[in-house]
C-alpha positions as CSV (number, residue, x, y, z in Angstrom):
1,M,131.7,76.2,143.1
2,E,130.0,79.4,144.0
3,S,130.6,80.9,147.5
4,K,127.7,80.6,149.9
5,A,129.0,83.6,152.0
6,K,128.8,86.6,149.7
7,V,128.1,90.4,149.9
8,L,126.9,92.1,146.7
9,G,127.9,89.1,144.7
10,H,131.4,88.7,146.0
11,P,132.8,86.1,148.4
12,I,133.4,87.5,151.9
13,H,136.3,85.2,152.7
14,Q,138.4,86.5,149.8
15,M,137.6,90.1,150.7
16,L,138.5,89.7,154.4
17,I,141.7,87.6,154.1
18,A,143.7,90.5,152.8
19,F,143.6,92.1,156.3
20,P,145.1,89.3,158.4
21,L,147.5,88.3,155.7
22,G,148.8,91.8,155.3
23,L,148.8,92.7,158.9
24,L,150.6,89.6,160.1
25,A,153.2,89.5,157.4
26,T,153.9,93.2,158.0
27,A,154.2,92.6,161.8
28,T,156.9,90.1,161.1
29,I,158.7,92.6,158.7
30,F,158.4,95.3,161.4
31,D,160.2,92.9,163.9
32,G,163.0,92.7,161.4
33,V,163.1,96.5,160.9
34,R,163.2,96.9,164.7
35,K,166.2,94.5,164.9
36,V,168.1,96.3,162.2
37,T,167.3,99.9,163.4
38,N,167.1,99.2,167.1
39,N,164.0,101.5,167.1
40,E,161.5,100.1,169.6
41,D,158.6,101.9,167.9
42,W,158.7,99.2,165.2
43,A,158.2,96.5,167.7
44,T,155.3,98.3,169.3
45,A,153.7,98.7,165.8
46,S,154.3,95.0,165.2
47,H,152.5,94.2,168.5
48,Y,149.4,96.1,167.6
49,M,149.3,94.8,164.0
50,M,149.6,91.3,165.3
51,G,146.7,91.7,167.6
52,T,144.6,93.2,164.9
53,G,145.7,90.5,162.4
54,V,144.7,87.7,164.8
55,V,141.2,89.2,165.3
56,T,140.7,89.8,161.5
57,G,142.0,86.3,160.8
58,L,139.3,84.9,163.1
59,A,136.7,87.0,161.3
60,A,137.9,85.8,157.9
61,A,137.7,82.2,159.1
62,V,133.9,82.2,159.5
63,P,133.0,82.7,155.8
64,G,135.9,80.5,154.9
65,L,134.3,77.7,157.0
66,I,130.9,78.3,155.5
67,D,132.4,77.9,152.0
68,Y,134.5,74.8,153.0
69,L,131.4,73.0,154.3
70,E,129.8,73.4,150.8
71,I,132.7,71.7,149.0
72,P,131.6,68.2,147.9
73,Q,133.2,65.3,149.8
74,D,135.9,63.2,148.2
75,T,137.3,66.0,146.1
76,R,140.8,67.4,145.9
77,A,139.3,70.8,146.8
78,K,137.9,69.3,150.1
79,R,141.3,67.9,151.0
80,I,143.1,71.1,150.1
81,G,140.5,73.2,152.0
82,L,141.0,71.1,155.1
83,V,144.8,71.6,155.0
84,H,144.3,75.3,154.2
85,G,141.9,75.8,157.1
86,I,143.9,73.8,159.7
87,G,147.1,75.5,158.6
88,N,145.5,78.9,159.1
89,V,144.3,77.9,162.6
90,I,147.9,77.1,163.4
91,V,149.1,80.4,161.8
92,T,146.6,82.3,163.9
93,G,147.7,80.3,167.0
94,L,151.4,81.1,166.4
95,F,150.7,84.8,166.1
96,A,148.4,84.8,169.1
97,A,151.1,83.1,171.1
98,S,153.7,85.7,169.8
99,W,151.3,88.5,170.7
100,F,150.7,87.0,174.2
101,A,154.5,86.6,174.8
102,R,155.2,90.2,174.1
103,R,152.2,91.8,175.9
104,K,154.2,92.9,179.0
105,D,157.0,94.6,177.0
106,S,155.9,95.1,173.4
107,K,158.9,97.3,172.7
108,N,161.4,94.4,173.3
109,P,160.0,91.1,172.0
110,G,162.0,88.1,173.0
111,R,163.5,85.7,170.6
112,G,160.7,83.2,171.2
113,A,158.0,85.8,170.3
114,V,159.8,86.7,167.1
115,A,160.4,83.0,166.3
116,L,156.7,82.3,166.7
117,S,155.6,85.1,164.4
118,T,158.3,84.2,161.8
119,A,157.1,80.6,161.8
120,G,153.5,81.9,161.4
121,T,154.6,84.0,158.4
122,A,156.3,81.0,156.8
123,L,153.3,78.8,157.3
124,A,151.0,81.6,156.0
125,C,152.9,81.5,152.7
126,V,152.0,77.9,152.3
127,T,148.4,78.2,153.4
128,G,148.0,81.3,151.2
129,W,149.3,79.4,148.2
130,L,146.8,76.6,149.1
131,G,144.0,79.3,149.2
132,G,145.1,80.4,145.8
133,E,145.0,76.9,144.5
134,L,141.4,76.6,145.8
135,V,140.3,79.7,144.0
136,D,142.5,79.9,140.9
137,R,142.9,76.3,140.1
138,L,139.8,74.6,141.5
139,S,137.4,77.5,141.2
140,V,136.2,77.4,144.8
141,G,134.3,80.6,145.6
142,V,134.1,81.5,141.9
143,D,130.7,82.6,140.5
144,E,129.3,79.9,138.2
145,G,128.6,82.5,135.5
146,A,132.2,83.9,135.6
147,N,133.7,84.5,132.2
148,L,135.6,87.3,130.5
149,N,132.4,89.1,129.5
150,A,130.3,88.4,132.5
151,P,128.1,91.2,133.7
152,S,128.8,93.2,136.8
153,S,127.8,91.6,140.1
154,L,125.7,94.7,140.6
155,S,123.9,94.4,137.3
156,T,120.1,94.1,137.4
157,R,120.3,90.4,136.4
158,N,122.6,89.5,139.3
159,L,120.8,91.7,141.8
160,Q,117.6,89.7,141.1
161,K,119.5,86.5,142.1
162,L,120.4,88.1,145.5
163,A,116.7,88.9,146.3
């Protein structure tokens, strides 16, 4: 199933998801580094990464929802897409709650704030795997003409499809 939200022939959701996934996972890692080193700068960096990760996660959700709505009903892909989407809303909520909990003192996040972001990272591992299942196993968001010798998405033939 070809993505309906594309730029220059490539699905927007798959392009954008790298930002929140990387930022939020790294924020959790930085919390761990802060704990080990006792250097408060790591917690501050985590706080900013978390805020940016939540915003980019919301941005990535829009084209993801557009693609989800195009998946045919009563398919395994529709069911997995629903769990993937709801799971990522929960991930975003966990990180937003963690960010909110540390806003007054970002250098010293409490145990609750760290627990929220750690839970968010654990759930993101599951939802990320589900996203991979959608793309790699069920071909959601994959160009219908994809093959090992397919022309570039910027080729004249493909650019005519965009016009």
